[in-house]
N, C-alpha and C positions, 0 to 999 in steps of 0.2 A: 330549487333548493329553498329551504325555510331557515329563517334566522329570527331569534327572539330579539326584539328591539327594546322592550322594557317589561319588567315583571315586578309583582308585589304579592306578599302574603297578607291575608287578614286573619287574625287569630283571636280567640277568646281564651284567656289564661286565668286559672284560679290559683290564688295564693292562700294556702291553708293556714288555719289557726291551731292546728294540732300541736301537741307537745310544747305549749307555751310559745309557739312561733309568732314573730311579729311580722304580719303581712306587709305593712308599710315599709319596713326595713328590707324585706325580700324584694319588693317592687323596686325600691331605690337601687339595690345591688344589681338587679336585672337591667334596669335602664342604664346604669353606669357601664355594665358589660357591653351593651349595644354601642354606647358612645366610644368605648375603648377600641372596639372592632370597626369603628367608622361605618356602622350600619345605619342607614337612614331609616327613621321611623316616625310615625304619627300616632299619638295616643288618642283614640277615637272616643272612648268612654271608660269611666272608672266608677265602680259601684260596689256596695256591700250587699251580698246576697242574704236571703232569709236564714241561711245556715251560719252566718257570721263571717264567712270567708270573703276575701277581697277578690273581685273580678275586674279584669281590664279587657277592652277590645283594642287591638293595636294593628296598625298596618305597618309592615316592615319590608325592607328591601330583600329581595330573593337573590341569593348569591351576590354577585357583583354587577348584576344587570342595572340599567338605568331605571328610574322610577317615574319617568315622564308620564303625566296624566293620572298618576295614582297618589303621590305624596307631594304636597306643595313645598 
């Protein structure tokens, strides 16, 4: 039998600047949502692309699995 002992997702997410959107505000709301859901996460990188959009690389907890070895 197999059991998952720990798991983590690494994602690159783009926050658009379309329609006068504020990508910093969108990022803040996204991180607040993760905190409310008690999802462990680690912001790996944050940068502005050539297109003017905000990009982040994030490691976050997958479902409710432990994150041992992935997130400090």
